[in-house]
Each structure stands twice: as structure tokens, then as C-alpha cells.
C-alpha positions, 0 to 999 in steps of 0.5 A: 779950580775945576769947572766940573760941579760937585767934583771936589776929590783928587785922583791919581791916574797911572797911564800905560805903565806896561811891560811893552810900553816902558821896557826901553823907556828913559830912566825906566826904573827911577820913573817906575819907583816914583810911580810906586811911591805915588800909588802908596801915597794915594792909597795911604791918603784914601785917594782913588788910583785909576789905572789905564792900559793901552790895547793895540795890535802890537800890544794885545790885551792880556799879552805879556807886553800888555801887563803892568810892570811887575813893580806895580800891582793894581788893587782889585778895587781900583778902577782899570780903564782900557784904551785904544787911543792916546787920550785916555778919555777917548772912547773909554769909560774914564769920564764915568769912573771919575764922575762916580768918584767925584774927581775933579783934579787929576794927578797924572803919571805914566808913559809915553810923555810925547803921546799918551801923557800929553794927549791925556793931560790936554784931554783932561784940561779941555774936559774941565779937570784941574791937572797936575803932571808929576814931572819926575813920574812920566817917561818915554822911549828914545825916538830921536832916530826918527827926528824927535828930541831925545827923551830927556828933552821931551820930558823937560819940554812937556814939564816946562809948557805944562807948568805954564799952561792955563785955561779958564777956571782950571789949573795946570801944574807940575810937581815932583813926586816928593812934593805931591800930597794927597 
């Protein structure tokens, strides 16, 4: 259980599913479809959906690349967090958003696995949250020409180590989209 007091609720975190981030991502369409399913499940269950959008020099706010992919649409009542660093908590209002909603358990989806997803799940766990990574709802681009493993291996490795990750008083888990219930 979360180490955060009076945080009994779960929230869905959708990280950086933006045109310029997932445009060339591994299995983009399948992953976006899974995230769409998760958003639908969360909304049907009355679970808050929190959207995160990255801003950077090569991804300027309000540009076409910065926009969420067209398959996803944020409801105007759902929180939107703007970030400039890989960890969605770093120098953002994410913690305040989650505290106001009483969220102590995060279900995480999005991109990129080897940067913003990993940073965010670790950032959440160290801050006291229980974290479920949706193993078939995160992706990354192919950086193997720079010496990185291929995207399928990056995703498999992240799922493997997160499934076995532990911290005092907190849980880490990996579930597939079909296994997630809200």
C-alpha cells in the first residue's frame, strides 16, 4: 500500500502521447489503441485521468508535434500537466494534482519507455506511490543506431524489472491492458 496518508484512490497517468513523441514509436497504433481502452475504462469507472505533455525546444508548446495524438482526446475536466524533464513530477504541479484527488496509486501508460516512463515510475515510487505500469501501453522509438537495444527489448526489460521492483510500504506491478480494472 502507498505510504501516502489519506490517498485511497487510483489515477490513470497518460505520459507524452504526443504527435512528435510517438509518431515513429514501436507498435505505435497498438499502444495508442491500448491507451484509448485504458482511458475509456478509467472514465467509466470514475477514475481520474491525468494527462502529461512534454515541452522542449524540439517540442514547443502548442505546436503540431506537441499535440496529443488524434486518437486520444482529453476531457476538459481532466488534469493536464506540462513538463520539461523526463520525470513527470520534476518541476511540475503533478503532485498537487494527485494530492487534491486523493490518489496514492498510479496506473502508468505512454512514452517514451526508456526516458519519461522509467523516470516517472521511479519518481512516483520514491515519492510514496504504488505504481502499476501497463506493460502493453507504453512505447519508445528505435535508438539502436546509437547503441541502445531495439524498442521491443527496451519495453520487455522495463516490464521485467518493474514487475520485480519493490520498496518499503509501496508496490510496483505490471499488468496488461486487459487485466487493468478501475
